[in-house]
C-alpha positions as a LaTeX table, in Angstrom:
\begin{tabular}{lrrr}
\hline
Residue & $x$ (\AA) & $y$ (\AA) & $z$ (\AA) \\
\hline
Met1 & $-0.29$ & $-0.29$ & 0.18 \\
Thr2 & 1.41 & 3.55 & $-0.51$ \\
Ser3 & 0.46 & 6.41 & 2.10 \\
Arg4 & $-0.93$ & 8.73 & $-0.49$ \\
Phe5 & $-2.76$ & 9.65 & 2.83 \\
Gly6 & 0.01 & 9.73 & 5.52 \\
Gly7 & $-1.00$ & 13.16 & 8.01 \\
Arg8 & $-4.53$ & 13.19 & 6.98 \\
Thr9 & $-7.89$ & 12.25 & 8.68 \\
Ala10 & $-11.02$ & 10.32 & 7.97 \\
Ile11 & $-14.45$ & 9.73 & 9.94 \\
Val12 & $-16.48$ & 7.26 & 8.07 \\
Thr13 & $-19.54$ & 6.81 & 9.45 \\
Gly14 & $-21.43$ & 2.97 & 9.79 \\
Ala15 & $-17.66$ & 1.69 & 10.17 \\
Ser16 & $-18.06$ & $-1.08$ & 12.95 \\
Arg17 & $-18.13$ & $-4.11$ & 9.96 \\
Gly18 & $-18.86$ & $-4.19$ & 6.42 \\
Ile19 & $-18.14$ & $-1.91$ & 3.95 \\
Gly20 & $-18.10$ & 1.16 & 5.98 \\
Leu21 & $-15.07$ & $-0.95$ & 8.61 \\
Gly22 & $-13.72$ & $-1.76$ & 4.63 \\
Ile23 & $-13.79$ & 1.30 & 4.11 \\
Ala24 & $-11.90$ & 2.20 & 7.55 \\
Arg25 & $-9.58$ & $-0.59$ & 6.82 \\
Arg26 & $-8.23$ & 0.99 & 3.09 \\
Leu27 & $-7.83$ & 4.35 & 4.37 \\
Val28 & $-5.35$ & 3.36 & 7.40 \\
Asp29 & $-3.69$ & 1.11 & 5.35 \\
Glu30 & $-2.54$ & 4.01 & 2.78 \\
Gly31 & $-1.31$ & 5.97 & 6.09 \\
Ala32 & $-4.66$ & 7.47 & 7.48 \\
Arg33 & $-6.39$ & 8.00 & 10.81 \\
Val34 & $-10.03$ & 7.65 & 10.95 \\
Cys35 & $-12.30$ & 8.23 & 13.42 \\
Leu36 & $-14.89$ & 5.28 & 12.96 \\
Thr37 & $-18.83$ & 5.89 & 14.59 \\
Ala38 & $-21.83$ & 3.19 & 14.51 \\
Arg39 & $-24.43$ & 2.49 & 16.58 \\
Gly40 & $-22.74$ & $-0.26$ & 18.73 \\
Ala41 & $-19.76$ & 0.71 & 21.25 \\
Glu42 & $-18.34$ & $-2.86$ & 21.54 \\
Ala43 & $-18.22$ & $-3.65$ & 17.56 \\
Leu44 & $-16.28$ & $-0.58$ & 17.69 \\
Asp45 & $-14.34$ & $-1.26$ & 19.95 \\
Glu46 & $-13.28$ & $-4.27$ & 17.84 \\
Ala47 & $-12.67$ & $-1.99$ & 14.81 \\
Val48 & $-10.57$ & $-0.16$ & 16.60 \\
Glu49 & $-8.76$ & $-3.20$ & 17.70 \\
Ala50 & $-8.50$ & $-4.62$ & 14.29 \\
Leu51 & $-7.74$ & $-1.39$ & 12.76 \\
Gly52 & $-3.86$ & $-1.65$ & 14.87 \\
Gly53 & $-5.33$ & 0.83 & 17.86 \\
Pro54 & $-5.38$ & 4.14 & 19.33 \\
Asp55 & $-2.71$ & 5.63 & 16.90 \\
His56 & $-4.70$ & 4.53 & 14.19 \\
Ala57 & $-7.88$ & 4.80 & 14.68 \\
Val58 & $-10.89$ & 6.03 & 17.45 \\
Ala59 & $-14.25$ & 5.12 & 17.55 \\
Val60 & $-17.30$ & 7.01 & 18.93 \\
Pro61 & $-20.69$ & 5.28 & 19.55 \\
Gly62 & $-23.67$ & 7.20 & 18.36 \\
Lys63 & $-26.88$ & 7.49 & 15.88 \\
Ala64 & $-25.68$ & 8.82 & 12.50 \\
Asp65 & $-28.85$ & 11.72 & 13.11 \\
Asp66 & $-27.76$ & 12.92 & 16.07 \\
Pro67 & $-26.44$ & 16.11 & 16.75 \\
Glu68 & $-24.39$ & 15.43 & 19.82 \\
His69 & $-23.25$ & 12.35 & 18.24 \\
Gln70 & $-21.99$ & 14.24 & 15.28 \\
Asp71 & $-20.57$ & 17.55 & 17.38 \\
Ala72 & $-18.48$ & 14.44 & 19.78 \\
Ala73 & $-17.71$ & 12.48 & 16.42 \\
Ile74 & $-15.95$ & 15.70 & 15.08 \\
Ala75 & $-14.22$ & 16.63 & 18.55 \\
Thr76 & $-13.38$ & 13.50 & 19.14 \\
Ala77 & $-11.10$ & 13.30 & 15.71 \\
Met78 & $-9.83$ & 17.09 & 16.44 \\
Glu79 & $-8.12$ & 16.14 & 19.58 \\
Ala80 & $-7.25$ & 13.06 & 18.73 \\
Phe81 & $-5.51$ & 13.63 & 15.42 \\
Gly82 & $-5.59$ & 17.47 & 14.72 \\
Ser83 & $-7.48$ & 17.74 & 11.33 \\
Val84 & $-10.60$ & 15.99 & 10.02 \\
Asp85 & $-9.70$ & 15.92 & 6.11 \\
Leu86 & $-11.82$ & 13.49 & 5.30 \\
Leu87 & $-15.44$ & 12.66 & 5.58 \\
Val88 & $-17.11$ & 9.13 & 4.68 \\
Asn89 & $-20.68$ & 9.43 & 4.81 \\
Asn90 & $-21.39$ & 5.50 & 5.14 \\
Thr91 & $-24.60$ & 5.30 & 7.16 \\
Gly92 & $-27.92$ & 4.04 & 5.46 \\
Ile93 & $-30.94$ & 2.69 & 6.56 \\
Asn94 & $-33.77$ & 0.41 & 4.93 \\
Pro95 & $-36.07$ & $-0.60$ & 7.62 \\
Val96 & $-38.76$ & $-1.94$ & 4.62 \\
Phe97 & $-39.50$ & $-4.29$ & 2.16 \\
Gly98 & $-42.55$ & $-4.35$ & 0.07 \\
Arg99 & $-44.45$ & $-1.88$ & $-2.55$ \\
Leu100 & $-44.42$ & 2.20 & $-2.49$ \\
Ile101 & $-48.22$ & 2.04 & $-1.48$ \\
Asp102 & $-47.56$ & 0.39 & 1.37 \\
Leu103 & $-44.95$ & 2.37 & 2.77 \\
Asp104 & $-44.96$ & 3.73 & 6.63 \\
Pro105 & $-44.98$ & 6.92 & 7.02 \\
Ser106 & $-42.30$ & 7.34 & 10.03 \\
Ala107 & $-40.12$ & 4.99 & 8.22 \\
Ala108 & $-40.00$ & 6.90 & 5.59 \\
Arg109 & $-39.43$ & 9.75 & 7.02 \\
Lys110 & $-36.92$ & 8.03 & 9.21 \\
Met111 & $-34.98$ & 7.03 & 6.21 \\
Val112 & $-35.03$ & 10.59 & 5.10 \\
Glu113 & $-33.45$ & 11.50 & 8.30 \\
Val114 & $-30.24$ & 9.30 & 8.27 \\
Asn115 & $-30.10$ & 8.58 & 4.57 \\
Val116 & $-30.01$ & 12.83 & 3.54 \\
Leu117 & $-30.40$ & 14.42 & 6.30 \\
Ser118 & $-27.35$ & 12.85 & 8.67 \\
Ala119 & $-24.42$ & 13.22 & 5.18 \\
Leu120 & $-25.62$ & 17.24 & 4.64 \\
Ala121 & $-24.98$ & 17.30 & 8.64 \\
Trp122 & $-21.92$ & 15.75 & 8.87 \\
Val123 & $-20.52$ & 18.33 & 5.54 \\
Arg124 & $-21.88$ & 20.79 & 7.79 \\
Ser125 & $-20.41$ & 19.79 & 10.72 \\
Ala126 & $-16.55$ & 18.92 & 9.17 \\
His127 & $-16.61$ & 21.68 & 7.04 \\
Lys128 & $-17.15$ & 23.84 & 10.29 \\
Ala129 & $-14.45$ & 22.38 & 11.98 \\
Trp130 & $-12.25$ & 22.43 & 9.70 \\
Met131 & $-12.49$ & 21.90 & 6.22 \\
Gly132 & $-14.16$ & 25.45 & 5.38 \\
Glu133 & $-10.13$ & 26.71 & 5.64 \\
His134 & $-7.78$ & 24.11 & 4.91 \\
Gly135 & $-9.79$ & 22.40 & 2.71 \\
Gly136 & $-10.65$ & 18.30 & 2.06 \\
Ala137 & $-12.98$ & 15.52 & 0.74 \\
Val138 & $-15.99$ & 13.42 & 1.08 \\
Val139 & $-17.42$ & 10.19 & $-0.41$ \\
Asn140 & $-21.34$ & 9.87 & 0.06 \\
Val141 & $-22.14$ & 6.51 & $-0.51$ \\
Ser142 & $-25.43$ & 5.76 & $-2.38$ \\
Ser143 & $-26.75$ & 3.16 & $-4.33$ \\
Ile144 & $-27.97$ & 1.84 & $-7.81$ \\
Ala145 & $-31.14$ & 1.54 & $-6.16$ \\
Gly146 & $-30.88$ & 5.62 & $-6.89$ \\
His147 & $-30.59$ & 5.04 & $-10.31$ \\
Gln148 & $-33.39$ & 3.61 & $-11.67$ \\
Pro149 & $-36.40$ & 1.30 & $-10.18$ \\
Ala150 & $-35.42$ & $-0.96$ & $-7.56$ \\
Pro151 & $-39.02$ & $-2.77$ & $-6.16$ \\
Gly152 & $-39.22$ & $-3.66$ & $-2.78$ \\
Ile153 & $-36.60$ & $-1.18$ & $-1.61$ \\
Gly154 & $-37.81$ & 2.14 & $-4.01$ \\
Phe155 & $-38.01$ & 4.43 & $-0.94$ \\
Tyr156 & $-34.06$ & 3.47 & 0.05 \\
Gly157 & $-33.56$ & 4.32 & $-3.60$ \\
Ala158 & $-35.07$ & 7.10 & $-3.70$ \\
Thr159 & $-33.47$ & 8.53 & $-0.43$ \\
Lys160 & $-30.07$ & 7.15 & $-2.20$ \\
Ala161 & $-31.11$ & 9.48 & $-5.72$ \\
Met162 & $-31.87$ & 12.17 & $-3.56$ \\
Leu163 & $-28.23$ & 11.42 & $-1.64$ \\
Ser164 & $-26.69$ & 11.35 & $-5.57$ \\
His165 & $-27.97$ & 14.93 & $-6.27$ \\
Ile166 & $-26.99$ & 16.79 & $-2.95$ \\
Thr167 & $-23.38$ & 15.28 & $-3.86$ \\
Ala168 & $-24.10$ & 17.52 & $-6.94$ \\
Asp169 & $-25.09$ & 20.42 & $-5.84$ \\
Leu170 & $-22.55$ & 20.28 & $-1.81$ \\
Ala171 & $-19.37$ & 19.79 & $-4.87$ \\
Val172 & $-20.39$ & 23.23 & $-6.42$ \\
Glu173 & $-21.04$ & 24.91 & $-3.93$ \\
Leu174 & $-17.73$ & 23.49 & $-1.51$ \\
Ala175 & $-15.25$ & 23.50 & $-5.07$ \\
Pro176 & $-12.58$ & 24.63 & $-5.03$ \\
Asp177 & $-11.02$ & 23.75 & $-1.54$ \\
Val178 & $-13.47$ & 21.17 & $-0.70$ \\
Arg179 & $-14.21$ & 18.22 & $-3.45$ \\
Val180 & $-17.50$ & 16.11 & $-2.73$ \\
Asn181 & $-17.95$ & 12.45 & $-4.22$ \\
Gly182 & $-20.31$ & 9.44 & $-4.19$ \\
Val183 & $-20.33$ & 5.55 & $-4.70$ \\
Ala184 & $-23.31$ & 3.60 & $-5.70$ \\
Pro185 & $-22.86$ & 0.00 & $-5.63$ \\
Ala186 & $-24.76$ & $-2.41$ & $-6.68$ \\
Leu187 & $-25.13$ & $-5.76$ & $-3.93$ \\
Val188 & $-22.68$ & $-6.30$ & $-2.32$ \\
Lys189 & $-22.75$ & $-8.68$ & 0.56 \\
Thr190 & $-22.76$ & $-7.09$ & 3.53 \\
Arg191 & $-24.79$ & $-8.70$ & 7.00 \\
Phe192 & $-26.84$ & $-4.94$ & 5.95 \\
Ala193 & $-27.60$ & $-7.06$ & 2.28 \\
Ser194 & $-27.99$ & $-10.41$ & 3.18 \\
Ala195 & $-31.88$ & $-10.62$ & 2.60 \\
Leu196 & $-31.18$ & $-9.92$ & $-1.23$ \\
Tyr197 & $-28.76$ & $-13.09$ & $-1.61$ \\
Glu198 & $-28.15$ & $-15.68$ & 1.44 \\
Gly199 & $-29.17$ & $-18.57$ & $-0.40$ \\
Arg200 & $-28.98$ & $-17.85$ & $-3.39$ \\
Glu201 & $-25.70$ & $-16.40$ & $-4.58$ \\
Lys202 & $-24.79$ & $-17.78$ & $-7.68$ \\
Glu203 & $-27.87$ & $-16.84$ & $-9.19$ \\
Ala204 & $-27.69$ & $-13.73$ & $-7.95$ \\
Ala205 & $-24.10$ & $-13.48$ & $-9.63$ \\
Ala206 & $-25.37$ & $-15.08$ & $-12.63$ \\
Ala207 & $-27.06$ & $-11.42$ & $-14.03$ \\
Tyr208 & $-23.61$ & $-9.61$ & $-13.20$ \\
Pro209 & $-21.39$ & $-9.57$ & $-16.11$ \\
Leu210 & $-18.03$ & $-9.64$ & $-14.20$ \\
Gly211 & $-18.96$ & $-12.82$ & $-12.60$ \\
Arg212 & $-20.13$ & $-11.85$ & $-8.82$ \\
Leu213 & $-21.16$ & $-9.60$ & $-5.73$ \\
Gly214 & $-18.96$ & $-6.68$ & $-5.01$ \\
Val215 & $-17.29$ & $-7.07$ & $-2.14$ \\
Pro216 & $-16.38$ & $-4.69$ & 0.53 \\
Glu217 & $-13.40$ & $-4.63$ & $-0.88$ \\
Asp218 & $-14.05$ & $-3.34$ & $-4.23$ \\
Val219 & $-16.32$ & $-0.11$ & $-2.57$ \\
Ala220 & $-12.97$ & 0.66 & $-0.44$ \\
Gly221 & $-10.74$ & 0.95 & $-3.25$ \\
Ala222 & $-13.20$ & 3.68 & $-5.33$ \\
Val223 & $-13.55$ & 5.61 & $-1.86$ \\
Ala224 & $-9.79$ & 5.87 & $-1.34$ \\
Phe225 & $-9.64$ & 6.65 & $-5.00$ \\
Leu226 & $-12.25$ & 10.03 & $-4.74$ \\
Leu227 & $-11.06$ & 11.06 & $-1.63$ \\
Ser228 & $-7.09$ & 10.86 & $-2.94$ \\
Asp229 & $-5.51$ & 13.67 & $-4.82$ \\
Asp230 & $-5.60$ & 11.00 & $-8.05$ \\
Ala231 & $-9.39$ & 12.27 & $-8.29$ \\
Ala232 & $-7.59$ & 15.53 & $-8.19$ \\
Trp233 & $-9.47$ & 16.88 & $-10.55$ \\
Ile234 & $-13.20$ & 14.76 & $-9.90$ \\
Thr235 & $-16.22$ & 16.54 & $-7.82$ \\
Gly236 & $-19.92$ & 16.28 & $-8.25$ \\
Arg237 & $-19.84$ & 12.39 & $-9.34$ \\
Thr238 & $-21.42$ & 9.75 & $-7.36$ \\
Leu239 & $-19.59$ & 6.35 & $-9.41$ \\
Val240 & $-21.20$ & 3.83 & $-10.36$ \\
Leu241 & $-19.65$ & 0.39 & $-8.81$ \\
Asp242 & $-22.37$ & $-2.71$ & $-10.43$ \\
Gly243 & $-19.62$ & $-5.89$ & $-11.66$ \\
Gly244 & $-21.65$ & $-4.65$ & $-14.77$ \\
Val245 & $-24.92$ & $-5.36$ & $-13.60$ \\
Thr246 & $-26.52$ & $-2.27$ & $-15.08$ \\
Leu247 & $-25.06$ & $-2.67$ & $-18.39$ \\
Thr248 & $-27.88$ & $-6.08$ & $-18.81$ \\
Gly249 & $-30.36$ & $-4.22$ & $-17.20$ \\
Gly250 & $-29.93$ & $-5.91$ & $-14.19$ \\
Phe251 & $-30.09$ & $-5.06$ & $-10.87$ \\
\hline
\end{tabular}
């Protein structure tokens, strides 16, 4: 691995496992210090240990859409490592599966709060604390469900479409000192997505031209690229990570 993030600090939300932890591991491997957030304190402690301990990672448990939690995480990163150069908004929820017409409005509101409004709040907090004066880079984790109809998870897809739109707006507003991009993964093998492939992985993967489902490392590599100076002339874009599945009309 390179040290292209040497001296930089990242906050990664939803990072106790899955895609978020994969991203955090990649950033640490490339020299970054990371502040991890998620709801479960025990899982976060295990993640910090796996990343090499407090010289490389710290953790702040809490709910992503809680303003006090956001402030605490920003403050912890600043105290521990002295900056907030990079931000990855990875937290997302999808508590329902079914038709939009049957969607409970309270569930819809919660998805908007966590998947969209909290991401915006994290950017605002990081900008106020560090990026507004010193610059930085942000990556928002969207989904291909936000790019095309997604039966059963349609409202989740709608929130991710909104997140991608906000990504582009923020990129314009915060340029030239802060770059804001996104990634839109297809089906990635995590606990969050397990209901979509467990017991039928071979069948699910058959629709993918590259012959397999995604893994967290696939997303982590793309996120690391977009956060790095290698992507210094890229902003406002959401990169689709789909193993080719959307090329053939799949999902």
